[in-house]
N, C-alpha and C positions, 0 to 999 in steps of 0.2 A: 641439827642432826639428832635422830631418835636413838637413844642409848640402847633400846632393846634390839635395834637392828645391828648395832655394832657388836653387842655382847652375845647375841643369840643366833646370828646368821653369818657364819664364816663365808658362805657363798656370796653374800653381798659385799663383804670386805674384799674378797678375791676380785670381783668384778669392778669394784671401786678402784683398786690398784691398776687393773687393766686399763680402765678408762683414763687414768691419770697419765700413763706412760706409753701405752702400746701404739696409739695413733696420734702423733703430735699435730697440733693445730696448723703448724707450718706445712706439714705434709698435705693435710686436707685442702688448705687454701691453694697450694701449688697444683695439686692434681685436679682440683675443680676448675681452675682457670684454663688449664690445658684441655680438659675434657669438653668444656663449653665452647672452646675454640675449634673443636673437631679433631684435635690431636690426641687420639686415643693411646697411641704408643708413648707419647710424652707424658700423658697422665699415668700410665703404668710405670714409667721410669721414676716419676715423682713419688709414687707410692711404693717403691722398691718391689715392683712386680716384673719378673723377667718374661719376655715374650719368646716362647720356644715353639712358635708355629710360623708358617710361611703361607700367607693368604694366596699368593699366586700359585704356589705349588698345590695347595689344597684345591684351588679352582680347577687346575688341570687334571688332578686325580679324581675329584669328586663332583665336578660339574659347576657351571656358572651360577645356577640358582642357589645351590648350597653355599657357594662362596659369598654371594650377595647377602644371604640371610646371616651368615656368620659375621660379615663385615658390619652389618647394621647393629648386631648385638655388641660387637666390640666398641663401636662408636658410643654406645650408651652404657658400657661398663664403667662403674665407678669403683676403681680398684681400691681406693681408700675406704669406701663403704664395705667392700668385700673383706678387707683387713679388719675393719671394725667388728664384723660379725663372724669371722673365721673361727672354727673350733680351737680351743685353747686348753692347756694343761696346767695343773697345779704343781708347785705352789706359787710360781712366779707369773703365771698367765701368759706363758710363751705360746706361740703357734704350735698346734699339735704336729709333731714331726713325722716325716715319712708318710704323709697322708695324700691321697688323691681324691678330690671332691668334684663331682659332676656339677657344672654350672648350667649347662643347657644340653638338650638332647635333640639331635636332628636326624632327618632321613635324607641321604644325599641323592643326587640325580639318578642313581642306579638302584635306589631303594634300600641301601644299606644304612645301618645305624652308626651315627658318629656323635661323640660327646666333646663339648668344650669343657676342659677340666682345669682345676687349680691344684697345684702340687706344692708340698713343702719338702725340703731336703731332710735326710735323717738327722737325728739330734746332734751327732758329732760334726755335721757340716752346716749347722743352722745359724752360724754367725751372720748378723745383718737381718735375720728374721725375714728372709725374702720369700716371695710366693712366685711360682712359675705358672704361666698359662700355656696349655698345650692342647693338642687334639688326641683323642683316643677312640679306637673302634674295636669291637669284639673280634674282628677279623685280623687285627694286627695294629701295631703302633703307627701313628701318623706324624709324630714329632720325635725329635731326638730324646730318647729315654733318659740319658745321663746316668745310667745305673740306678734308677730309682727302685727302692726296695718293694714298693707296692704300687705299680703303675695302674692297676685296675681300680675304677671308682669304688669307693667304700659305700656300702648300702646304708650304713648308719649315719654317715655324714654326707648328705647330698643337698645341694641347693638348686637343682633343676626344678624342683617343685616350690621353691621359695625365692623366685627372682627378685622379690621386693627387698632382699637382703644384699643385692649387688647391682641390679639394673635400675638406673636413674629414672626410667619411665614408669617403674612399678612401685616406687617407694611409698606412694599413697596408700597401698594395701597393708602397710605394716600394722596400723592400729587395728584394722578389722581382723587380720590373720592372727594377731596376738590376743584377740579377745577384748582388747581395751581395758583389761583388768589385771592387776598383779596376781590374782589368784589367792589361794589360802595361805600363802607364806612359805610353802615348801619348794617353790620353784616349778612344780608340775603344772602344765597347761591343760589340766583334765577337762576344763570347760570347752576346749577346742578339739579334743581328741577325735570325737565322732566325725566332725566335719573334715578334719585333716585326713582321717582314715579313708573317707570317701574320695578325696582328691587323689590319694595314693593309689587306691584300687583302680580308679578310673584311668589314671595316667599309665599304669603298668599293665592294663588290660587283664586284671586278675578276675577269674571266674568266681572266687569265693567272696565272702562278706566279712572276713575277720582278719585282723592284723595283730602283730605283736608289738607291745610297748615296752621298751627297755627302761627299767627304773634304776638299775645298778648293774654291775658286772655279774651279779649272781641272781638277780630277780627280774623277771619279766611277767607281764600279764597279757592275756589275750582279750582283745576288744572286738565285739561283734557289731553288726550294723545297728542293733537296737541300743547300743551304749552300755550293755552289761559286760562285766569283766570277770576273768578267772585267772588265778595265778598258775604259772607254768614254769617248768625248769628251762633254763637257757639252752641246755643240751637237747631238749625235746622240740625246740621251737624252730621250724623250717619255713614258716609262713612269712608273708611280706612284713617288713619291719618299719614301723613309724620312725621317720628320721628324727634326730635330736632337735632339729630346728622346729619341729612340730610338737615334740614331747615337753619341751621346757618353755616357760614364759620368757620372752626377751628380757635380758637383765636390766636394760635401761628403764623399763616400767617399774621393776622392783626398786631400783636405785632412786628413782624419782619419788616413789611412794614412801620410801624410808628416809628421804631427805639427805641421801648420801651423794647426790649429784644435782646440779641445777641446770636450767635450760641452756645457759651459755656454754657449758662443758659438753653438751651433746653434739654429735655429728649434725651438721646443718640439715641434711636430708632426714635424719631421724627426728630432729626437733620439729621440723615442719609436719611430719606425719603424726607424731604423738601429741604435739602441742601446737596445733595450727593457729591458735590465737596468741601465742607468745610473741612478744616484740623481738625484732631482729637485734642481736647484740651489737653494740657500737664497737668502734676500734679499740684494740687492747691498749692499755696504758703502758708506757715504756718500763722496762725492767729496772728495778732499783737495787740490784744485787751488788753494785759497786760502792755502796755506802760504806763509810768507815766503821770499824768495830772497836769497841772499848776494851782496854787491858789495864789491870792494876799493875803498875810498874813503879818500883822505888818509892812507894808511899803516895803516888799520884795516879790519876786516871789519864791514860794516854790513848792515842788513836793509832790503829794500823789501817791502811787503805791502799787502793791502787792509785799510783801516780807514775806518769810516764810509762805506762804499760806493765808495771810490776807491782806486787804487794810490798809495801815498805812501812817502816815506822815513821809516822808523820811528825812526831814530837821530839825527835832526836836529831842532832846536827850530823852532817856527813862525817865529820871527824870522829864524833862519838861512836857512830856506827862502825867505822873502820876499826877503831880501837877494840870494840866489843867483839867484832868478827875475828880479830887476831887472837883475842882471849879464848874464844870458843875453839879456834884451830889448835890452841895449845892445851885444850882439855878443860877449860873453864865452863861455867854454866851460861854466861851471857845474860843480857837483859831479858826481863819477862816479855818485852815486846818482840825481841828476836826469837825467843822460844815459841811465842804464839805464831809467828810467821812460819817457823819451821814445822810446827804441828799442822798448820793449814796445808802445807805442801805434802806432808807424809800421811796424815790421816785426818782429813778435814771433816767438819760437821756434816757436810752434804755428801759424804761418800756414798751413803745408801741411795740417794737420788741419782748420783752419777752412775752407780752400778746398775740401777734399774733401767736407766736410759740406754746404757750399753747392752744390757740383756735384750732389750726390745729392738736393738738395731739403730737406735737414734743417736748416732755418733755426733752429729751436729749439735743436738740438744745437750749431750754430755759435755762436749767441749765448751759450749756456751756457759754452762754452770761453772766449769773449771776457770774459764776466763773471767767470769764475774767474781770468783773467789780470789784468784791469784794474779789476774791481769793477762792480757793477750800476749805479752812478750816474756812471760815467766818461763824459766827453765826448771822443769820438775826435778825434785830431789827424790832419792830412793825412799820407798815406803809403799803403803797400801794403794794410794791413788795411782802412782806410776805403775805398780803391778797390774792393776785393773786395766789401764789403758794398753799396756803391752800385751796382756792376755787377749784383749779384744782384737788387737792388730794381728796376733798370731792366728786366732780362730778365723779371721777374715781371709787370711791366706789359705787356710785349709778349705774354706768354702769355695774359693776360686779354683783350687785344684780339683775339688769334687765336680764343679761345673764343667771343667775341662776334661773330665773323665780320667784324670791322672792318679787318683787315689780311690780305693774301694772301702776304706775303713779308717777309724780314728787312730792317730798316733797315740801311744800310751801316755805321753806327757800331757797331751790335750785332755784325754779322758780323766786322768788323775787330778789335774788342776781344777777341772770343772766339778768333780765330785767333792773335793775339799772345800771349794767355794760354796757349794750348796750347803755343807754342814755349817759354815760360818753364817749363812744368811737365813737359817731356819727361823730365827727369832723375828725376822722382818715380817 
């Protein structure tokens, strides 16, 4: 790992965190198997993508030709790859909430424009980090809106011009469209702007030859067909906007160049596109999180580890354990081994990892970490770990209510607990 990348480029650290937790390997493998078997709906389920469209209804309303084209795109949609490339927010790299992203743009059998879109719920209902697939048309909604705050496709975040970021048939374009070079180090894909601007203007049928490039919330530049640029106020800019996917170098290129990620951690479709000569990774080695841990106890080195499904003190007899537990119940300190077990339940060393997995909706991964620490049959004691799991469960209920259209905003307790937890995790 290059220390300059760690110390000088928070953008790279941000994306390194995203790549570690946001799209688990188990999700990629499950979604890939189902997609390759032709089960596009199963692939979406594996990648936590909700299908909010009805192909038969769309065919009746928009025509058979349109429905056939849409069905072909859905069969080649890699929802795990879409999640890999979906816009995210700082500081934790969560999916950008309340967003509608155009994936593909069609003309139905009557000549009307229709979009296949991917949507994220508002932040207060984002538990599980789910993505919804729907249809949208300028003439009116074609899918259940679900009270979405921004149902219209966002012109800054659009992937209809970047199918290689979600369509398994087009992933080979990734290296060329990214320029095959991590750029000057600031993340801007300036070496691709002119070519991407031409694609944008041609796709949207624009008569002009200039586009706006968003550098930050306050700064934009105008890029003309000759590649020259001029700075302009964001308030003055009404011309076509270069999408973020074309403005920035794909983070995987930068991470590879900085040594912050290796080929095995890349999404397989991304790895094939960026590193076509890289060997295919072998099977993963089994997890060894269940190994015993050492504790200084009564002048000796003792072990605690998982036995019979729970975390126990391995070097103390059952009679001694019962006696010490009674002492603790009466207000005593208890053995260091028992105190270490109690600490593992209430605020374990891997709490940050568990929290990150819960934040990104990977409940199975979080529970696997907990089981590796405490055993599959452990009963959680009060403390930070239990609080995190209970909060995740409550927020999942809120998401379900949002999906059902039963709530229109966050409960005060959910909003407040989320804000306080953000304060605790800023050091992360």
